[in-house]
C-alpha positions as CSV (number, residue, x, y, z in Angstrom):
1,M,-114.1,-44.4,-180.6
2,T,-111.4,-44.7,-183.2
3,A,-108.2,-43.0,-182.2
4,V,-107.1,-40.1,-184.5
5,P,-103.5,-40.6,-185.5
6,P,-100.9,-37.9,-185.1
7,P,-99.4,-36.2,-188.2
8,I,-97.5,-38.4,-190.5
9,S,-94.0,-39.2,-189.3
10,E,-91.0,-39.5,-191.6
11,T,-90.2,-42.9,-190.2
12,S,-93.5,-44.2,-188.8
13,P,-96.4,-43.2,-191.1
14,Q,-99.8,-43.5,-189.5
15,V,-103.2,-43.7,-191.2
16,S,-106.8,-43.9,-189.8
17,T,-108.9,-46.7,-191.4
18,V,-112.6,-47.2,-190.7
19,H,-111.7,-49.9,-188.1
20,G,-108.8,-48.0,-186.4
21,A,-105.5,-46.4,-186.8
22,V,-102.4,-48.2,-188.2
23,R,-98.7,-47.4,-188.1
24,G,-96.4,-48.6,-190.8
25,T,-92.8,-48.0,-191.8
26,L,-91.0,-45.8,-194.3
27,E,-88.7,-47.9,-196.5
28,Q,-86.6,-46.1,-199.1
29,G,-89.1,-43.3,-199.4
30,V,-92.1,-45.6,-199.6
31,A,-94.7,-45.9,-196.8
32,V,-95.5,-49.6,-196.1
33,F,-98.3,-51.0,-194.0
34,R,-98.4,-54.8,-193.5
35,G,-100.8,-57.2,-192.0
36,I,-103.9,-55.0,-191.8
37,P,-107.0,-57.1,-191.1
38,Y,-109.8,-56.6,-193.6
39,A,-112.1,-59.2,-192.0
40,A,-112.4,-61.1,-188.7
41,A,-110.3,-64.1,-188.1
42,P,-111.9,-67.2,-189.8
43,V,-111.7,-69.4,-186.8
44,G,-114.2,-71.1,-184.5
45,T,-117.8,-70.6,-185.8
46,R,-116.4,-68.3,-188.5
47,R,-114.2,-71.0,-190.0
48,F,-116.4,-71.9,-192.9
49,R,-118.6,-68.8,-193.1
50,A,-118.5,-65.8,-195.3
51,P,-116.1,-63.2,-194.1
52,E,-117.3,-60.8,-191.4
53,P,-115.9,-57.3,-190.6
54,P,-113.0,-57.1,-188.2
55,E,-113.5,-55.8,-184.7
56,P,-112.6,-52.1,-184.4
57,W,-109.5,-51.4,-182.2
58,E,-108.5,-48.5,-180.0
59,G,-105.2,-46.8,-180.2
60,V,-102.7,-47.4,-183.0
61,R,-102.2,-50.9,-184.4
62,E,-98.6,-51.7,-185.5
63,A,-98.6,-52.7,-189.2
64,V,-94.9,-53.4,-189.8
65,A,-94.9,-57.2,-190.4
66,F,-96.8,-59.5,-192.7
67,G,-99.9,-60.9,-191.2
68,P,-100.7,-64.7,-190.8
69,T,-101.0,-66.7,-194.0
70,A,-103.8,-69.0,-194.8
71,P,-103.4,-72.7,-193.7
72,K,-101.3,-74.4,-196.4
73,R,-98.4,-76.7,-197.1
74,P,-95.3,-75.9,-199.2
75,Y,-95.2,-76.9,-202.8
76,S,-94.2,-80.5,-203.4
77,P,-90.7,-81.2,-204.6
78,P,-89.2,-80.2,-207.0
79,L,-91.4,-77.0,-207.2
80,D,-90.7,-76.1,-203.6
81,R,-87.2,-75.0,-204.7
82,L,-88.6,-72.8,-207.4
83,L,-91.6,-71.3,-205.7
84,P,-90.8,-70.4,-202.0
85,D,-94.0,-70.1,-200.0
86,P,-93.6,-68.3,-196.7
87,D,-95.7,-69.5,-193.8
88,V,-96.7,-66.9,-191.1
89,P,-98.5,-68.5,-188.2
90,G,-101.6,-67.0,-186.6
91,D,-105.3,-67.0,-186.8
92,N,-106.3,-64.0,-188.9
93,C,-105.2,-64.8,-192.4
94,L,-107.7,-62.3,-193.8
95,N,-105.2,-59.4,-194.0
96,L,-103.6,-57.2,-196.6
97,N,-100.6,-54.9,-197.2
98,V,-100.3,-51.4,-198.7
99,W,-97.4,-49.7,-200.3
100,T,-97.9,-46.1,-201.1
101,P,-95.8,-43.1,-202.2
102,S,-97.3,-41.2,-199.3
103,P,-100.6,-41.2,-197.4
104,A,-100.6,-37.5,-197.8
105,R,-101.0,-37.8,-201.6
106,T,-104.5,-37.9,-203.2
107,G,-106.0,-39.5,-206.3
108,L,-103.3,-42.1,-207.0
109,P,-104.1,-45.2,-209.1
110,V,-104.5,-48.4,-207.1
111,L,-103.4,-51.9,-208.0
112,V,-104.8,-54.8,-205.9
113,W,-102.7,-58.0,-206.3
114,I,-104.4,-61.4,-205.8
115,H,-101.8,-64.2,-205.7
116,G,-101.9,-67.5,-207.4
117,G,-101.1,-71.0,-206.2
118,S,-103.8,-73.3,-207.5
119,L,-106.1,-72.2,-204.7
120,L,-103.8,-74.3,-202.4
121,H,-100.6,-72.3,-202.0
122,G,-99.3,-68.7,-201.9
123,S,-99.7,-65.6,-199.9
124,S,-99.1,-61.9,-200.0
125,A,-95.8,-62.4,-198.1
126,V,-94.0,-63.9,-201.1
127,P,-90.9,-61.6,-201.6
128,V,-91.3,-61.2,-205.3
129,Y,-94.7,-59.5,-204.7
130,D,-93.0,-56.5,-203.0
131,G,-94.9,-53.4,-204.0
132,A,-92.2,-50.9,-203.6
133,A,-91.5,-50.4,-207.3
134,F,-95.2,-49.6,-208.0
135,A,-95.3,-47.1,-205.1
136,R,-92.0,-45.6,-206.4
137,D,-93.8,-45.0,-209.7
138,G,-96.9,-43.5,-208.3
139,V,-99.2,-46.5,-207.8
140,V,-100.7,-47.6,-204.5
141,L,-100.1,-51.4,-204.4
142,V,-102.4,-53.6,-202.2
143,S,-101.7,-57.3,-201.8
144,V,-104.2,-59.6,-200.3
145,N,-104.4,-62.9,-198.4
146,Y,-107.5,-65.1,-198.7
147,R,-108.6,-68.6,-197.5
148,L,-107.2,-71.5,-199.5
149,G,-107.9,-75.2,-200.0
150,I,-110.8,-76.8,-198.3
151,E,-111.4,-73.8,-195.9
152,G,-111.6,-71.4,-198.9
153,F,-113.0,-73.5,-201.7
154,G,-114.4,-76.8,-200.3
155,V,-118.0,-77.4,-201.3
156,F,-120.4,-78.2,-198.5
157,P,-124.2,-78.5,-198.1
158,D,-124.1,-76.3,-195.0
159,A,-121.8,-73.5,-195.9
160,P,-121.5,-70.8,-198.6
161,A,-119.4,-71.8,-201.6
162,N,-116.4,-69.8,-202.9
163,R,-115.4,-68.5,-199.5
164,G,-112.0,-67.5,-200.7
165,L,-113.6,-65.5,-203.5
166,L,-115.9,-63.9,-200.9
167,D,-112.7,-63.0,-199.0
168,Q,-111.3,-61.2,-202.1
169,L,-114.6,-59.4,-202.5
170,A,-114.4,-58.2,-198.8
171,A,-110.8,-57.0,-199.4
172,L,-111.9,-55.0,-202.4
173,A,-114.7,-53.5,-200.3
174,W,-112.0,-52.6,-197.7
175,V,-110.0,-50.9,-200.5
176,R,-113.1,-48.9,-201.6
177,D,-113.7,-47.7,-198.0
178,N,-110.1,-47.0,-196.9
179,I,-107.7,-46.5,-199.8
180,S,-108.2,-42.8,-200.0
181,A,-106.5,-42.5,-196.5
182,F,-103.4,-44.1,-198.1
183,G,-103.4,-41.7,-201.1
184,G,-105.3,-43.9,-203.5
185,D,-108.4,-43.2,-205.6
186,P,-111.2,-45.7,-204.9
187,D,-112.6,-45.0,-208.4
188,L,-109.2,-45.9,-210.0
189,V,-108.7,-49.4,-208.8
190,T,-107.1,-52.1,-211.0
191,V,-107.4,-55.7,-209.7
192,C,-104.5,-57.9,-210.9
193,G,-103.7,-61.5,-210.5
194,E,-101.7,-64.5,-211.8
195,S,-102.8,-68.1,-212.3
196,A,-105.4,-68.9,-209.7
197,G,-105.4,-65.2,-208.9
198,A,-106.3,-64.4,-212.5
199,I,-109.0,-67.1,-212.5
200,S,-110.4,-65.5,-209.4
201,I,-110.5,-62.1,-211.1
202,A,-112.3,-63.6,-214.1
203,A,-114.9,-64.9,-211.7
204,L,-115.2,-61.4,-210.0
205,L,-115.7,-59.9,-213.5
206,A,-118.7,-62.1,-213.9
207,A,-120.0,-61.6,-210.3
208,P,-122.7,-58.9,-210.1
209,R,-121.8,-58.2,-206.5
210,A,-118.3,-57.1,-207.6
211,K,-119.5,-54.5,-210.0
212,G,-118.1,-51.0,-209.2
213,L,-115.3,-52.3,-207.0
214,F,-112.7,-52.0,-209.7
215,R,-112.3,-50.1,-213.0
216,R,-109.6,-52.3,-214.6
217,A,-108.4,-55.9,-214.4
218,V,-105.3,-57.8,-215.3
219,L,-105.3,-61.5,-216.0
220,Q,-101.9,-63.1,-216.1
221,S,-101.8,-66.7,-217.1
222,G,-105.3,-67.5,-215.9
223,A,-108.6,-67.8,-217.9
224,P,-112.2,-67.8,-216.9
225,T,-113.3,-71.2,-215.6
226,A,-115.6,-72.6,-213.0
227,L,-117.2,-76.0,-212.2
228,R,-120.9,-76.6,-212.0
229,L,-122.1,-77.3,-208.5
230,D,-122.3,-81.0,-208.9
231,A,-120.6,-84.3,-207.9
232,A,-117.4,-83.3,-209.6
233,A,-117.2,-80.1,-207.7
234,R,-117.7,-81.9,-204.4
235,R,-115.3,-84.7,-205.1
236,T,-112.1,-83.3,-203.4
237,T,-114.1,-82.3,-200.3
238,E,-115.6,-85.7,-200.0
239,L,-112.3,-87.5,-200.5
240,I,-110.8,-85.4,-197.7
241,A,-113.7,-86.1,-195.4
242,K,-113.6,-89.8,-196.1
243,R,-109.9,-89.9,-195.3
244,L,-110.6,-88.3,-191.9
245,G,-113.6,-90.5,-191.3
246,V,-116.2,-87.7,-190.9
247,A,-119.1,-86.4,-192.9
248,A,-118.4,-84.1,-195.8
249,T,-120.1,-81.1,-194.1
250,A,-118.7,-77.8,-192.8
251,G,-120.1,-78.7,-189.3
252,A,-118.2,-82.0,-189.2
253,L,-114.9,-80.7,-190.6
254,A,-115.0,-77.6,-188.3
255,A,-114.5,-80.0,-185.4
256,V,-111.3,-81.5,-187.0
257,D,-107.9,-80.2,-185.8
258,P,-106.6,-77.8,-188.5
259,A,-103.3,-79.6,-188.8
260,Q,-105.1,-82.9,-189.4
261,L,-107.3,-81.3,-192.0
262,L,-104.4,-79.8,-193.8
263,A,-102.5,-83.2,-193.8
264,A,-105.5,-84.9,-195.3
265,Q,-105.9,-82.2,-197.9
266,T,-102.3,-82.5,-198.9
267,E,-102.6,-86.3,-199.3
268,V,-105.7,-86.0,-201.5
269,T,-104.5,-83.2,-203.7
270,S,-100.8,-84.3,-204.3
271,G,-99.7,-85.6,-207.6
272,G,-101.6,-83.4,-210.1
273,S,-101.0,-80.1,-211.8
274,P,-103.2,-77.4,-213.4
275,L,-102.4,-79.0,-216.8
276,T,-102.4,-82.7,-216.1
277,G,-105.3,-82.6,-213.7
278,G,-105.8,-84.4,-210.4
279,N,-107.9,-83.7,-207.3
280,S,-108.0,-80.0,-206.8
281,F,-110.2,-77.1,-205.6
282,Q,-112.0,-74.9,-208.1
283,I,-114.3,-71.9,-208.2
284,V,-117.9,-73.1,-208.6
285,V,-121.0,-71.6,-210.2
286,D,-122.9,-71.3,-206.9
287,G,-126.0,-69.5,-208.1
288,D,-125.3,-66.7,-205.6
289,L,-122.0,-64.9,-205.9
290,L,-121.4,-66.5,-209.2
291,P,-124.8,-67.0,-211.0
292,R,-123.3,-68.4,-214.2
293,D,-120.2,-69.7,-215.8
294,P,-117.7,-66.8,-216.0
295,L,-116.5,-67.6,-219.5
296,E,-120.1,-67.6,-220.8
297,A,-120.8,-64.4,-218.9
298,L,-117.8,-62.6,-220.3
299,L,-118.5,-63.8,-223.8
300,D,-122.0,-62.4,-223.4
301,G,-120.7,-59.0,-222.4
302,A,-120.3,-59.1,-218.7
303,A,-117.8,-56.4,-217.5
304,N,-117.6,-54.8,-220.9
305,D,-117.1,-51.5,-219.1
306,V,-114.0,-52.7,-217.4
307,D,-110.6,-52.2,-219.1
308,L,-108.9,-55.5,-219.5
309,L,-105.2,-56.6,-219.9
310,M,-104.7,-60.3,-220.4
311,G,-101.9,-62.6,-221.5
312,T,-99.9,-65.8,-221.2
313,N,-96.4,-67.0,-221.2
314,S,-95.1,-68.8,-224.3
315,E,-94.2,-72.0,-222.5
316,E,-96.5,-72.1,-219.4
317,Y,-96.3,-75.9,-219.2
318,R,-92.6,-76.1,-218.6
319,L,-92.9,-75.2,-214.9
320,W,-94.7,-78.5,-214.3
321,F,-93.4,-80.7,-217.1
322,V,-89.7,-80.0,-217.1
323,P,-88.7,-80.3,-213.3
324,S,-90.9,-83.5,-213.1
325,G,-89.2,-85.0,-216.2
326,L,-92.6,-85.3,-218.0
327,T,-91.2,-83.7,-221.1
328,E,-88.9,-86.7,-221.6
329,R,-90.9,-89.3,-219.9
330,L,-94.2,-89.0,-221.8
331,S,-94.5,-91.6,-224.6
332,R,-96.2,-91.2,-227.9
333,I,-98.9,-93.6,-226.8
334,K,-99.7,-91.5,-223.8
335,L,-99.7,-88.4,-226.0
336,R,-102.3,-90.0,-228.2
337,L,-104.4,-90.9,-225.2
338,A,-104.1,-87.3,-223.9
339,L,-105.1,-85.9,-227.3
340,L,-108.2,-88.0,-227.2
341,K,-109.0,-87.0,-223.6
342,F,-108.7,-83.3,-224.5
343,K,-110.5,-83.8,-227.9
344,V,-107.7,-82.2,-229.8
345,P,-108.4,-82.4,-233.6
346,G,-105.8,-84.4,-235.5
347,A,-105.1,-81.6,-237.9
348,T,-104.5,-79.2,-235.0
349,A,-102.0,-81.6,-233.4
350,R,-100.2,-82.0,-236.8
351,T,-99.9,-78.2,-237.1
352,Y,-98.4,-77.9,-233.6
353,R,-96.0,-80.7,-234.4
354,A,-94.9,-79.1,-237.7
355,N,-94.2,-75.8,-236.0
356,R,-92.0,-77.6,-233.3
357,P,-89.6,-79.9,-235.1
358,G,-87.7,-82.0,-232.7
359,A,-90.3,-81.5,-229.8
360,T,-90.8,-84.5,-227.5
361,P,-94.3,-85.8,-227.0
362,G,-94.3,-84.1,-223.6
363,E,-93.4,-80.7,-225.1
364,L,-96.0,-81.1,-227.8
365,L,-98.7,-82.0,-225.2
366,G,-97.6,-79.1,-223.0
367,A,-97.9,-76.6,-225.9
368,L,-101.4,-77.9,-226.8
369,A,-102.6,-77.9,-223.2
370,T,-101.3,-74.3,-222.6
371,D,-103.2,-73.0,-225.6
372,L,-106.4,-75.0,-224.9
373,L,-106.6,-73.9,-221.3
374,L,-105.2,-70.4,-221.5
375,R,-104.6,-68.8,-224.9
376,V,-107.8,-69.9,-226.7
377,P,-110.2,-68.8,-224.0
378,L,-108.4,-65.4,-223.5
379,N,-108.5,-64.8,-227.2
380,R,-112.2,-65.6,-227.2
381,V,-112.9,-63.1,-224.5
382,A,-110.9,-60.5,-226.3
383,D,-112.8,-61.1,-229.6
384,A,-116.2,-61.0,-227.8
385,R,-115.3,-57.5,-226.4
386,A,-115.3,-55.9,-229.8
387,G,-117.1,-52.6,-229.4
388,A,-117.0,-52.7,-225.6
389,S,-116.6,-49.4,-223.8
390,G,-113.7,-50.9,-221.8
391,S,-110.4,-51.3,-223.6
392,T,-108.8,-54.7,-224.2
393,H,-105.1,-55.4,-224.6
394,L,-103.2,-58.7,-224.9
395,Y,-99.6,-59.6,-224.3
396,E,-97.4,-62.7,-224.5
397,F,-94.3,-63.2,-222.3
398,G,-91.6,-65.1,-224.1
399,W,-88.2,-64.6,-222.4
400,P,-86.8,-68.0,-221.6
401,S,-85.3,-68.7,-218.2
402,P,-82.0,-70.6,-218.3
403,V,-82.7,-72.3,-215.0
404,L,-83.3,-76.0,-215.4
405,R,-84.4,-75.3,-219.1
406,L,-87.6,-73.8,-217.8
407,G,-88.0,-71.5,-220.7
408,A,-90.8,-69.0,-220.7
409,C,-92.7,-70.9,-218.0
410,H,-95.6,-70.3,-215.8
411,A,-95.1,-67.6,-213.1
412,L,-91.8,-66.4,-214.6
413,E,-93.2,-63.0,-215.7
414,I,-94.3,-61.9,-212.1
415,A,-90.8,-60.6,-211.1
416,F,-90.7,-58.6,-214.3
417,V,-94.1,-57.0,-213.6
418,F,-93.2,-56.2,-210.0
419,D,-89.6,-55.1,-210.9
420,T,-88.3,-57.5,-208.3
421,L,-85.7,-59.5,-210.2
422,D,-83.2,-59.2,-207.3
423,R,-85.4,-61.1,-204.9
424,P,-84.2,-64.6,-204.0
425,D,-87.4,-66.3,-205.3
426,A,-87.1,-64.4,-208.6
427,V,-83.4,-65.6,-208.9
428,A,-84.5,-69.1,-208.2
429,L,-86.8,-69.1,-211.2
430,A,-85.2,-66.6,-213.6
431,G,-81.5,-66.9,-212.7
432,E,-79.1,-64.1,-211.8
433,D,-78.8,-62.4,-215.2
434,A,-82.5,-61.8,-216.1
435,P,-82.7,-58.7,-218.3
436,Q,-83.6,-55.6,-216.2
437,E,-84.6,-53.7,-219.4
438,L,-87.4,-56.2,-219.9
439,A,-88.6,-55.7,-216.3
440,D,-88.4,-51.9,-216.9
441,A,-90.7,-52.3,-219.9
442,M,-93.2,-54.7,-218.4
443,H,-93.5,-52.9,-215.1
444,A,-93.9,-49.5,-216.9
445,A,-96.7,-51.1,-219.0
446,W,-98.6,-52.2,-215.9
447,V,-98.2,-48.8,-214.3
448,R,-99.6,-47.1,-217.4
449,F,-102.5,-49.5,-217.6
450,A,-103.4,-48.9,-213.9
451,A,-103.2,-45.1,-214.5
452,S,-105.0,-44.8,-217.8
453,G,-106.2,-48.2,-219.2
454,D,-103.6,-48.0,-222.0
455,P,-100.4,-50.1,-221.4
456,G,-98.7,-48.6,-224.4
457,W,-99.7,-50.7,-227.5
458,P,-102.8,-50.9,-229.7
459,A,-106.0,-52.1,-228.2
460,W,-107.5,-55.4,-229.6
461,D,-109.2,-55.2,-232.9
462,T,-109.6,-57.3,-236.0
463,S,-105.8,-57.2,-236.6
464,R,-105.4,-59.0,-233.1
465,P,-102.3,-57.1,-231.9
466,V,-100.3,-58.8,-229.1
467,M,-97.4,-57.2,-227.3
468,G,-94.5,-59.6,-227.1
469,F,-92.2,-59.3,-224.1
470,G,-89.4,-61.6,-225.1
471,P,-85.7,-61.5,-226.0
472,G,-84.8,-58.2,-227.5
473,A,-87.0,-55.1,-227.4
474,P,-90.8,-55.6,-226.8
475,A,-92.7,-55.6,-230.1
476,V,-96.3,-55.9,-231.2
477,V,-97.2,-58.8,-233.4
478,S,-100.5,-59.1,-235.3
479,A,-102.3,-62.4,-234.8
480,P,-99.3,-64.5,-233.6
481,R,-99.4,-68.2,-234.4
482,D,-102.8,-67.6,-236.0
483,E,-102.7,-70.9,-237.9
484,E,-102.6,-72.8,-234.6
485,L,-105.4,-70.8,-233.0
486,R,-107.6,-71.5,-236.0
487,G,-107.2,-75.2,-235.4
488,W,-109.3,-75.1,-232.2
489,A,-113.1,-75.6,-232.3
490,P,-114.2,-72.1,-231.4
491,Y,-112.2,-70.7,-234.3
492,R,-112.5,-73.3,-237.0
493,R,-115.5,-71.6,-238.7
494,N,-115.2,-67.9,-237.8
495,T,-111.5,-66.9,-238.2
C-alpha cells in the first residue's frame, strides 16, 4: 500500500503520486522534486521495448537530485564548449522533475519541457532548463528525460519504433495522473520543446494517442518532420550494427555492452548537423503511434483544437556554421551544388543574396537552409490553421549573441524563455551581458500562453503578425521578409 505522506514541510515538501510518496526540497520559495520515475528502467528485456509503468514503492522516495540521463556522449568539439550536457549515471533514465509554487495550490497551469539535442544529446539536468522562474510566476514546470539515439529511435524489425516518443507520451500520461498533487491542473497542460523537442511535439500533435494529454503546445526552432519507414530510416541503425558485427535487430543489439553500442553510435553519427545532414536518428511514420506524416496531418487539420505558439531564431544556422568555420570555408561552387541538392529556385537564391549584401556563400546557404527547414513549414502550418478553434501565434528571436559571432543562433532563446541568463551554460552561449529585459518579456509571454493561450500579441491571420524578440523592445511585424517566403514552392502561387 502506498504510504500517505505527512503534512507539507517548509523545507521538505512531500507529495503522494500514484506510485508512491516523494520528498523534494524547498528552494527560494519553490518546491522542487527531481528524478521521479515515470516508467520502469529500460534495461534488460525492457531495453528496446515500449515504456512500462514503474514499480510502486513503499515509504517516501527522496526526490532531491536529478535522475539518471539517457545513454549519450557529449557534443563534439567545438559545440561541447557551447552546449554543456550533464551526464548522470544510472539505469532509470525515464524520470522527470517538477517545480511548483506549492503542492498545496490547485488549478495552476502546467508547462512540460521536452529537451532538444538532435535525438542524440541533452537531458532535463541541463542547468539552463531550471524551472524556478516558471514556478515563481505561477506555472508548474515539468522537465522530462527520454531515450535517445539507437535505444530511443533506432529502427528494428523486432521492436516498436519511436520508443523515445513513446517515452514522452508516458511522461505526459504521468502528468495527467499526478500533476494535481503538485498544484497543477491536468486540463491546463502546455507541452513545450526546442529543436528535436519541438519536432517531437509536432509528432505528438499528429499522434491520435496523444489527444487530450495537452491543451497547448510550443514549438521552438523545430518543424514537423518524419521519415517513411523505409531503407533510409533504417540506415543509421544498420550502419551501427555493421560496425559492431551483429544483425540490425533489437534482439542482437540488446546483447551488446551499452558502452560499446554508444561508441559505435558516436562513430556513425559524427560529422553532420541538422542543416548539413549526415547519419542521424529521426522520428518515423510507423503506422501505429504516428500513422501519417506529421506535416501533412497538421496541414489537414490535426490538432486544430490545440493552441499553438511557434517560432524560429533569425540565424539558426550560425550555431553549426560559425564555430566549425563553414561560413568562411564554403566555396561558391559548393554553394551551387547545395542549392541544386535542396532544389532552391534560382530567383529565390538571388532574393536572399540581394537582401544580404556582403554575405559569404556559407552565410547565404545557412539562411536558405534555416528557412527551408524551419520557417517555411511553420508558416505553412500557421496558414493551414485559419479558422481553427485553437489559437496560433508566431515569434522570431533576433537578439545577436556576441560570443564567437554566433548571432541569433539556434538554442540561444532558451535561457530567455526560462529566465536563466545567469546560468553558466547560458553565459557560454549568450555572454555575460545578455539583456535581462528581453528575458523578462519572453518569459512573461510563455507564462501568459501557458495560462491563457494568448502570449500577448495578435493571433495569426491574413496579415501574418510575428512578434519579434530582438534588440530593443519586442515589436510585432506583419509578414516579415515576405518576399523571401514567396520564393519557396509552397507559396509561389498562393501568397
